[in-house]
C-alpha positions as CSV (number, residue, x, y, z in Angstrom):
1,M,0.1,-4.8,7.5
2,L,-3.5,-4.5,5.7
3,K,-5.0,-7.4,7.8
4,R,-8.0,-6.6,7.3
5,T,-7.2,-6.8,3.7
6,K,-5.8,-9.9,3.7
7,Q,-8.7,-11.3,5.7
8,F,-11.4,-10.0,3.2
9,L,-9.1,-11.6,0.3
10,R,-9.0,-15.0,3.0
11,S,-13.3,-14.9,3.0
12,I,-13.7,-14.7,-0.8
13,H,-11.6,-17.5,-1.6
14,Y,-8.5,-15.5,-2.8
15,D,-4.7,-16.3,-2.5
16,Y,-2.3,-13.8,-1.9
17,D,1.7,-13.6,-1.7
18,K,3.4,-10.4,0.0
19,R,7.1,-9.4,-0.2
20,Y,8.7,-6.5,1.6
21,I,11.4,-4.0,-0.3
22,R,13.1,-1.7,1.2
23,P,14.2,1.3,-2.1
24,L,17.7,2.5,-1.6
25,M,17.1,6.2,-2.3
26,V,13.6,6.5,-0.5
27,P,13.0,6.9,3.3
28,D,10.0,5.3,2.6
29,S,9.6,1.7,2.5
30,V,7.1,-0.6,0.1
31,Y,5.1,-3.8,0.9
32,V,3.6,-5.3,-2.5
33,L,0.2,-7.7,-1.6
34,K,-0.2,-9.5,-4.8
35,F,-3.2,-11.5,-5.4
36,G,-6.0,-13.1,-7.2
37,K,-7.7,-16.4,-7.6
38,D,-6.2,-18.1,-10.1
39,H,-3.4,-15.9,-10.9
40,R,-1.7,-13.3,-8.6
41,N,-2.1,-10.5,-11.8
42,N,-4.1,-7.9,-9.2
43,R,-1.7,-5.8,-6.8
44,V,-1.5,-3.7,-3.5
45,V,2.0,-1.3,-3.2
46,V,1.9,0.3,0.2
47,K,4.4,3.1,0.7
48,Y,5.0,3.4,4.3
49,S,7.8,4.6,6.7
50,H,8.1,4.6,10.6
51,T,7.9,7.1,12.7
52,W,10.1,8.4,15.6
53,T,8.2,5.7,18.3
54,G,8.9,3.1,16.2
55,R,5.0,2.5,14.5
56,V,4.2,2.3,10.7
57,K,3.0,5.3,9.1
58,I,1.0,4.4,5.8
59,N,2.0,7.2,3.5
60,E,0.0,6.0,0.2
61,I,-2.0,2.8,-0.8
62,A,-1.6,2.1,-4.8
63,V,-4.2,-0.5,-6.3
64,R,-4.3,-1.9,-9.5
65,L,-6.4,-4.6,-10.4
66,H,-6.3,-6.8,-13.7
67,K,-5.7,-4.6,-16.7
68,Q,-6.1,-0.7,-15.2
69,K,-3.4,1.4,-16.3
70,H,-3.0,3.6,-13.5
71,P,-3.9,2.8,-10.3
72,R,-6.2,3.7,-7.6
73,I,-4.8,5.5,-4.6
74,F,-5.8,5.3,-0.9
75,K,-5.1,7.0,2.3
76,H,-6.4,4.4,5.0
77,E,-6.9,0.9,4.5
78,A,-10.5,1.3,5.0
79,D,-11.4,2.8,2.0
80,L,-9.5,0.2,0.0
81,V,-11.6,-3.0,1.1
82,K,-14.9,-0.9,0.6
83,Y,-13.4,-0.5,-3.3
84,L,-12.3,-4.1,-3.3
85,N,-15.7,-5.6,-2.0
86,K,-17.5,-3.2,-5.0
87,H,-15.4,-4.2,-7.8
88,L,-14.3,-7.8,-6.8
89,A,-18.0,-9.0,-5.9
90,K,-18.7,-7.3,-9.3
91,R,-16.1,-9.7,-11.2
92,A,-17.5,-12.8,-9.3
93,S,-21.0,-11.9,-10.2
94,E,-19.9,-11.5,-14.5
95,E,-18.1,-14.8,-13.9
96,E,-21.0,-17.6,-12.3
């Protein structure tokens, strides 16, 4: 899941950890991807379910970068990668 996002994070030398959560009261499963350069203080939370054929259906992708109060919500992974490319590239230029 989130193959293009993981490839993008590896290309800019960000580390990540992943975790699957299966909540008891909600039909959606949750996939959490924490990432960062030094500390893993950014996270992507994906709420997904399975169709009757067994395919994974992504319902919502929420991103919280460091110190953001409200998550940014995306429907598609391509929009997420575009957002990360814009914001993480800007942060890398500020650090240099």
